[in-house]
C-alpha positions in Angstrom: -2.6 18.8 0.5 -2.9 14.9 1.5 0.6 13.3 1.3 1.2 9.7 1.6 4.8 8.7 2.0 6.1 5.2 0.9 9.2 3.7 2.6 10.5 0.0 3.0 11.3 -1.0 -0.3 14.4 -2.4 -1.8 16.5 -5.5 -3.2 15.7 -9.0 -1.9 16.3 -12.2 -2.9 13.6 -14.9 -3.7 12.0 -16.3 -0.8 12.8 -13.3 1.4 10.5 -10.8 3.0 10.0 -6.8 3.0 7.6 -4.9 5.2 6.3 -1.5 3.3 5.0 1.6 5.1 3.0 4.0 3.8 2.0 7.5 6.5 -0.9 9.8 5.3 -0.3 13.5 6.5 -2.3 16.8 5.7 -5.4 17.8 7.2 -7.0 14.2 7.3 -10.2 13.5 9.2 -11.0 10.1 8.3 -9.8 7.6 6.3 -12.1 5.1 4.6 -9.9 2.9 3.1 -6.1 2.2 2.7 -4.6 -0.2 0.0 -1.5 -1.3 -2.4 -0.9 -1.0 -5.7 2.0 -2.4 -7.9 3.1 -1.7 -11.9 5.6 -3.7 -13.5 7.6 -2.8 -16.6 4.7 -2.9 -19.5 2.1 -3.7 -17.4 -1.0 -1.8 -15.6 -1.2 -0.9 -12.4 -3.0 -4.0 -10.4 -4.4 -4.0 -6.9 -2.3 -5.9 -4.4 -4.4 -5.4 -1.3 -6.9 -3.3 0.5 -8.0 -2.8 3.9 -11.4 -0.6 4.9 -12.1 1.2 7.9 -13.7 -1.7 9.5 -10.5 -3.9 9.1 -12.0 -5.9 6.0 -9.3 -6.7 3.8 -9.1 -8.1 0.4 -6.0 -9.6 -1.5 -5.0 -10.4 -5.3 -5.1 -14.1 -5.8 -1.1 -13.5 -6.7 -0.5 -12.8 -3.7 -2.9 -14.3 -1.3 -1.2 -16.4 1.4 1.9 -14.2 1.2 1.1 -11.0 1.9 -0.6 -9.2 4.8 -1.8 -5.7 5.1 -2.4 -4.0 8.2 -3.1 -0.4 9.4 -2.6 1.7 12.5 -5.5 4.5 12.8 -3.6 6.5 15.1 -0.7 6.9 12.8 -2.6 7.3 9.6 -0.6 4.5 8.9 -0.8 1.1 6.4 1.7 -1.3 6.5 2.2 -4.6 3.7 3.8 -7.6 5.1 5.4 -9.4 2.1 6.9 -12.7 2.6 7.8 -15.7 0.0 8.8 -12.9 -2.3 9.2 -14.1 -5.9 11.0 -12.5 -8.9 7.2 -11.6 -10.6 6.6 -9.5 -7.5 9.1 -6.9 -8.7 7.6 -3.5 -9.3 7.0 -0.1 -8.1 4.3 -0.5 -5.1 1.9 2.7 -4.6 -0.1 3.4 -1.7 -3.8 4.4 -1.8 -5.9 6.1 0.7 -9.9 7.2 0.4 -9.7 9.8 2.6 -11.9 13.0 3.7 -10.1 16.3 4.9 -10.9 18.6 7.6 -12.0 20.8 5.2 -14.2 18.5 3.3 -15.6 16.1 5.8 -18.2 14.6 4.0 -16.4 14.4 0.7 -13.9 11.5 0.0 -11.0 11.8 -2.4 -8.6 9.4 -3.6 -4.9 9.6 -2.8 -1.7 8.2 -4.0 2.1 8.4 -2.6 5.0 8.3 -5.1 5.7 4.8 -4.9 8.6 2.6 -3.8 10.5 0.1 -5.7 10.6 -3.3 -5.0 12.8 -5.7 -6.5 13.1 -9.9 -6.1 16.2 -11.3 -7.8 19.1 -13.7 -6.7 
């Protein structure tokens, strides 16, 4: 019943910027952490960035210094600001949330969005 809706993907030139958004809804009681993952053709899904309830962030080495993850707790929304984009950033980006629901407030589950395509090409 928990849903994660992603937006903001698209086609950009190398060196450009994009901001991805992911809004969670559907009986959420609390969110322990949210993050972004990506998967390129022929590759495994990899972690891009995460942010915990306490505000701690982690980034993949390949995106450090270029991407920034943030969240709006009031809106149950996580963002990924991507700058200095490179062709190798091309992938489907997936939103992830570790959350509890109003029905099981003491048990956290992992939820995923459907993904949004990011293409970096000249």
